[in-house]
C-alpha positions in Angstrom: 35.5 4.5 -12.8 36.2 5.8 -16.7 35.4 4.2 -19.2 32.4 4.1 -21.8 28.7 2.7 -21.1 28.0 -0.6 -22.1 25.2 -0.4 -25.0 22.5 -2.6 -23.4 22.7 -0.1 -20.5 21.2 2.9 -22.4 19.0 1.3 -25.2 15.8 3.4 -24.4 13.5 0.7 -24.1 15.5 -0.6 -21.1 16.0 2.9 -19.1 12.5 1.9 -16.7 15.0 -0.7 -15.2 17.9 1.4 -15.2 15.2 3.9 -13.3 15.4 1.1 -10.5 19.1 1.3 -9.7 19.6 -2.0 -11.2 21.0 -1.0 -14.6 23.2 2.0 -13.9 26.4 0.9 -15.2 28.1 4.4 -15.5 32.0 3.4 -15.7 31.2 -0.2 -17.1 33.8 -1.0 -19.7 33.3 -1.5 -23.1 35.1 -5.2 -23.0 33.1 -5.9 -20.0 33.9 -9.8 -18.8 32.0 -12.7 -20.2 30.0 -12.7 -16.6 29.6 -9.2 -17.2 27.8 -9.7 -20.2 26.0 -13.0 -19.0 24.7 -10.7 -16.0 23.5 -8.0 -18.0 21.3 -9.5 -20.2 19.9 -11.7 -17.4 18.6 -8.2 -16.3 17.1 -6.7 -19.7 15.5 -10.3 -19.3 14.3 -10.1 -15.8 16.2 -13.4 -14.5 17.6 -12.0 -11.7 18.9 -15.4 -10.0 20.9 -15.7 -13.1 22.1 -12.1 -12.5 23.3 -12.5 -9.1 25.0 -15.5 -9.7 27.5 -13.7 -12.5 27.2 -11.1 -10.5 28.9 -12.6 -7.7 31.6 -15.2 -10.1 32.8 -11.2 -10.8 32.4 -9.8 -7.3 34.6 -12.3 -6.2 37.4 -11.6 -8.7 37.1 -8.0 -7.2 34.8 -6.4 -9.6 33.5 -3.4 -8.4 30.3 -2.5 -10.2 29.8 -6.2 -9.9 29.6 -6.1 -6.5 27.1 -2.8 -6.6 25.0 -4.6 -8.7 24.7 -7.3 -6.4 24.0 -4.6 -3.4 21.2 -3.3 -5.5 19.5 -6.7 -6.3 19.8 -7.8 -2.8 18.4 -4.2 -1.6 15.4 -4.2 -3.4 14.7 -8.0 -3.2 14.9 -9.2 -7.1 16.4 -13.2 -7.2 15.7 -13.4 -3.8 14.5 -11.7 -0.7 15.5 -8.5 0.3 18.5 -8.4 2.7 19.7 -5.1 3.3 22.7 -6.2 5.5 24.2 -8.1 2.8 23.3 -5.3 0.5 25.2 -3.6 2.8 28.3 -6.0 2.7 28.3 -5.3 -1.1 28.2 -1.6 -1.5 30.6 -1.3 0.6 32.6 -3.9 -0.8 32.7 -1.6 -4.2 32.9 1.5 -2.7 35.5 0.2 -0.8 36.8 -0.2 -4.6 36.4 3.2 -5.9 32.8 2.9 -6.9 31.2 6.2 -6.1 27.1 5.2 -6.4 27.9 2.5 -4.0 29.4 4.6 -1.9 26.3 6.6 -1.8 24.3 3.5 -1.7 26.1 2.6 1.8 26.4 6.2 3.5 22.5 5.7 3.3 21.9 2.7 4.6 24.2 3.3 7.3 22.6 6.8 8.0 18.8 5.0 7.9 19.9 2.0 10.5 18.0 -0.3 7.7 21.1 -2.9 8.0 22.0 -2.6 11.1 22.1 -0.5 13.9 23.0 3.4 12.8 26.2 4.6 12.2 26.5 8.1 11.3 30.1 8.2 11.3 31.0 6.0 9.0 27.7 7.1 7.3 29.7 10.3 6.6 32.9 8.5 5.6 30.6 7.1 2.8 29.0 10.1 1.8 32.1 12.0 1.5 33.6 9.1 -1.0 30.5 9.4 -3.3 30.6 13.5 -3.5 34.1 13.4 -4.1 33.6 11.9 -7.7 30.5 14.4 -7.8 27.7 11.6 -6.8 24.8 12.9 -4.7 22.0 11.0 -6.1 21.8 8.0 -7.9 22.5 8.3 -11.8 20.5 11.7 -11.4 22.9 13.0 -13.5 23.1 10.5 -16.0 19.5 10.0 -16.5 19.1 13.5 -17.3 22.2 13.7 -19.4 19.9 10.4 -21.1 16.5 12.2 -21.5 17.6 15.9 -22.0 15.6 17.2 -19.1 18.5 18.7 -17.1 18.0 21.9 -16.1 21.6 23.8 -14.6 19.4 26.7 -13.4 17.2 24.4 -10.4 18.2 21.7 -8.0 17.4 18.7 -8.8 14.6 18.2 -6.1 13.2 20.8 -7.2 12.8 19.4 -11.1 11.6 16.6 -9.2 8.9 18.4 -7.9 8.0 20.1 -10.1 7.4 16.5 -12.3 5.8 14.8 -9.5 3.3 17.6 -9.4 2.2 17.7 -12.9 1.9 14.1 -12.7 -0.7 14.4 -10.1 -2.6 17.3 -12.1 -2.7 15.3 -15.0 -4.0 12.0 -13.0 -6.7 14.0 -12.1 -7.9 14.6 -15.3 -11.1 13.0 -16.1 -9.5 10.5 -18.8 -5.9 11.0 -17.9 -3.2 9.4 -20.6 -1.8 6.7 -17.7 1.3 6.5 -19.9 2.5 10.2 -20.0 1.9 10.3 -16.1 3.6 7.4 -15.4 6.3 8.8 -17.2 6.7 11.7 -15.4 6.5 10.2 -11.8 9.8 7.4 -13.3 11.4 10.9 -13.9 10.8 12.8 -11.3 11.5 9.3 -8.8 14.8 8.8 -10.7 15.6 12.5 -9.4 15.3 10.8 -5.9 11.7 12.1 -5.1 9.9 10.3 -2.4 6.5 10.3 -3.4 7.0 9.9 -6.9 8.5 7.1 -6.6 5.5 5.7 -4.5 3.7 6.5 -7.0 5.4 4.8 -9.6 4.8 1.8 -7.5 1.8 2.5 -7.4 0.7 2.7 -10.9 2.7 0.0 -11.7 1.4 -2.2 -9.4 -2.5 -1.5 -10.9 -0.6 -1.8 -14.7 -1.7 1.9 -15.2 0.5 3.4 -18.1 2.8 -0.2 -18.4 1.9 -4.0 -17.6 1.1 -5.0 -14.2 4.4 -5.7 -12.7 4.0 -6.5 -8.4 8.1 -7.3 -8.6 9.1 -3.7 -10.2 6.6 -2.0 -8.1 7.5 -3.5 -4.9 11.2 -2.5 -5.8 9.5 1.5 -6.7 8.2 1.1 -2.9 11.5 -0.2 -1.7 13.3 2.8 -2.6 10.7 5.1 -1.5 10.5 3.1 2.2 14.6 3.4 2.2 14.4 7.0 2.1 11.7 7.0 5.1 8.4 7.2 3.4 6.2 6.1 5.3 3.2 5.0 3.3 5.6 3.0 0.9 7.2 1.3 4.4 3.1 0.5 5.2 2.3 -0.7 1.2 5.3 -3.1 1.5 4.0 -4.3 5.1 0.7 -4.9 3.4 1.9 -6.8 0.4 4.3 -9.1 2.2 1.7 -9.6 5.1 -1.3 -10.1 3.1 0.5 -11.8 0.1 -1.0 -9.0 -2.2 0.7 -9.2 -5.8 4.2 -11.3 -4.3 4.6 -14.3 -2.2 3.1 -14.0 1.1 6.3 -13.4 4.0 4.9 -12.3 7.7 8.1 -11.5 8.8 9.1 -8.9 6.5 4.8 -7.9 6.7 5.9 -7.3 10.6 9.0 -5.9 9.9 8.0 -3.3 7.7 4.2 -2.4 9.0 5.9 -1.8 12.9 8.3 0.5 11.0 5.7 2.5 9.6 3.6 2.0 12.4 6.2 3.5 15.1 6.5 6.0 13.2 3.4 7.0 13.2 1.5 6.0 10.5 -2.4 5.4 11.1 -3.2 3.1 9.2 0.2 0.7 9.8 -0.9 1.0 13.3 -4.0 -0.6 12.4 -3.0 -3.5 10.7 -0.2 -4.3 13.2 -3.0 -4.4 15.6 -4.4 -6.5 13.6 -1.6 -8.7 13.4 -0.9 -8.4 17.3 -4.7 -9.7 18.2 -4.7 -12.6 15.7 -1.0 -13.7 15.8 -0.2 -13.3 12.1 3.4 -13.1 12.0 3.8 -12.3 15.4 3.3 -13.7 19.3 -0.6 -13.1 19.5 -0.7 -10.1 22.6 -4.1 -8.8 22.8 -3.4 -5.9 25.6 -0.6 -4.6 22.8 -3.1 -4.3 20.2 -5.5 -2.5 22.0 -2.4 0.1 22.5 -2.0 0.2 19.0 -5.7 0.3 18.2 -6.1 3.1 20.5 -3.0 5.0 18.5 -4.4 4.7 15.3 -8.1 5.7 16.4 -6.7 8.8 18.3 -5.5 9.7 14.3 -9.0 9.2 13.0 -8.0 5.5 12.1 -11.7 4.6 11.4 -11.5 0.6 11.4 -9.5 1.1 14.2 -11.9 3.1 15.7 -14.3 0.6 14.7 -12.2 -2.3 16.0 -11.7 -0.7 19.4 -15.3 -0.2 19.5 -16.0 -3.9 19.2 -13.3 -4.7 22.0 -15.0 -2.5 24.3 -18.1 -3.9 23.6 -17.8 -7.3 23.7 -14.4 -8.1 24.2 -11.9 -8.5 27.5 -12.1 -5.0 28.4 -15.9 -4.3 27.9 -16.7 -0.5 28.7 -20.2 0.4 26.9 -19.2 4.2 27.5 -16.1 3.6 25.5 -17.7 1.5 22.6 -20.4 3.7 22.1 -18.2 7.0 22.0 -15.6 5.0 19.5 -18.8 3.5 17.2 -19.9 7.2 17.0 -16.6 8.4 16.2 -16.5 6.0 13.0 -19.9 6.0 11.9 -19.2 10.1 11.6 -16.8 9.0 9.2 -19.0 6.5 6.8 -18.2 3.3 8.4 -20.6 1.5 7.9 -20.1 -1.7 10.4 -20.3 1.3 13.1 -23.2 2.3 11.9 -24.8 -1.4 11.7 -23.8 -1.6 15.5 -25.5 1.9 16.6 -28.2 0.8 15.0 -28.2 -2.9 17.1 -27.1 -1.2 20.0 -30.6 1.5 20.3 -32.6 -1.4 18.8 -31.8 -3.6 22.0 -31.7 -1.4 24.7 -28.5 -2.7 26.6 -26.9 -0.2 26.8 -28.7 2.6 26.3 -32.8 3.5 26.0 -34.6 1.5 23.2 -35.0 3.7 20.3 -36.3 1.7 17.5 -36.6 5.0 15.5 -33.2 5.5 16.2 -31.9 2.2 15.5 -33.5 2.2 12.1 -32.2 5.4 11.1 -28.6 3.7 12.3 -29.3 0.9 10.0 -30.6 2.7 6.9 -27.5 4.9 6.8 -25.4 2.0 7.1 -27.4 0.1 4.3 -26.7 3.0 1.9 -23.1 3.4 3.5 -22.6 -0.1 2.0 -23.4 -2.9 4.4 -24.5 -6.1 2.8 -26.1 -7.2 6.3 -28.2 -4.0 7.2 -31.1 -4.9 4.5 -31.3 -8.1 6.2 -31.5 -6.5 9.4 -33.9 -3.8 7.9 -36.0 -6.3 6.1 -36.6 -8.5 9.6 -37.4 -5.3 11.7 -40.2 -4.4 9.5 -41.7 -7.8 9.1 -41.7 -8.6 12.7 -43.6 -5.0 14.6 -46.4 -5.5 15.9 -47.7 -4.6 13.1 -45.8 -5.3 10.0 -44.7 -3.0 7.3 -44.9 -4.8 4.0 -43.8 -2.4 2.1 -40.9 -1.6 4.1 -39.7 -5.1 4.4 -40.2 -5.9 0.4 -38.0 -3.1 0.2 -34.8 -3.9 2.3 -35.7 -7.4 1.3 -35.2 -6.9 -2.4 -32.4 -4.4 -1.5 -29.9 -7.3 -0.3 -28.4 -9.7 -2.6 -30.8 -12.6 -3.2 -27.7 -15.1 -2.4 -27.9 -13.6 1.5 -31.6 -14.3 1.6 -31.9 -17.2 4.3 -35.0 -18.8 4.9 -36.1 -16.2 7.5 -35.6 -13.6 5.2 -37.3 -15.4 2.4 -40.3 -15.8 4.9 -40.6 -12.2 5.3 -40.6 -11.6 1.5 -43.3 -14.0 0.8 -45.3 -12.4 3.8 -44.8 -9.0 1.9 -46.0 -10.0 -1.5 -49.0 -11.5 -0.1 -50.1 -8.0 1.3 -48.9 -6.0 -1.7 -50.4 -5.7 -5.4 -48.1 -6.4 -8.2 -48.2 -3.2 -9.4 -46.9 -1.6 -5.9 -44.4 -4.9 -5.8 -42.6 -3.0 -9.1 -42.5 0.2 -7.6 -40.5 -0.8 -4.5 -38.5 -3.2 -6.7 -37.2 -0.3 -8.6 -36.5 1.8 -5.5 -34.8 -1.4 -4.0 -32.7 -1.4 -7.2 -31.7 2.2 -6.9 -30.5 1.4 -3.2 -29.0 -1.7 -3.6 -26.7 0.5 -6.9 -26.0 3.1 -4.1 -24.4 0.8 -2.1 -22.3 -0.7 -4.0 -20.8 2.5 -5.4 -20.5 3.7 -1.5 -18.9 0.2 -1.3 -17.1 0.3 -3.9 -15.5 4.0 -2.9 -14.4 2.4 0.0 -12.6 -0.6 -1.1 -10.4 2.0 -3.6 -9.8 4.3 -0.5 -8.7 1.6 1.3 -6.6 0.2 -1.7 -3.1 0.2 -1.1 
């Protein structure tokens, strides 16, 4: 693959696209055909469908670079749905024509079994072809040379790890420079660091350090996922399953969720269980859903613990002892819904001895953990007691959002106001605002932790 590099591909403003593996044209002839030039220009403006059409013309003429670029586009799902089998076909075509990077890509797909049944023998063949031309990871040498970051005394993996760790350190600062952090993650990601590839996707998906770009984020997640990074596989599954930033495709969602779930990733196990329970992208299967909830719950996944408890409490697999046990485990991890259910169980007195004070304790914990229903429950409990507690009724009714108040809650609130002075009402309203503020912060914290 001798020759110079087309200037379109080394423009520094385009290095990030090169990092996706779509713009690495080490060996493109300076006198590329019109189709190649049109394809390269289409990549630069993110018109991937046009790029596929133009590369296809050249690939059919036996152009190894065009075949390689087609493989990358299909592997990363740009211009069409991701299709690893087609990607492998084009990587093999390019590799058989002497393209070293394509040989490496083909070897990785064959070794991982992502495109077809795992074939270590064929993978070794292509690894050898790549190694014979000095390629051990896609574009690492080229990008290091372009950015001046190479250090001959350290292996690329160590350099990548150091950059990733520095990015993680900077990200923890009070006011991080997201652009600097992203550049460090991108540099480490280019050198094959899976965690850095995932974090590059994470930041680009949120518009941190670069314009928000779900497709580019997905491509980074796919690179990490293809290298076996389970969290990226899970995130891709969620993106497709729920249409987060991209068009929903539940078959793709199930593929990635089930893959990460079978490899033991607890969040993927929980969401795969949800899909099985509801029949989202897969045939509904309650018993299998229960098994996957159990696996995730055993790993400490709090949503799985809560859902498992609900199924044991009110589902077909009723088991009061297990229901209470799992509600307690989820509540110990600050799951607001589990705390509220423990309040209900103690208040009803059906599964265990009735204990109103214990019930109130759990309801209050649920309210402070962000439950929007628990304050309403508390208002009703205090209002309907043998001796109505006006102060507690007003406090919790005001802690709830006004839009959530139903006629029965409003009736209790009106009763409480009639029992209290205007001055005391003001004091309680101030307390309720503090409660609501703390609950909102707790709820936002939980949402951040669960965000993909």
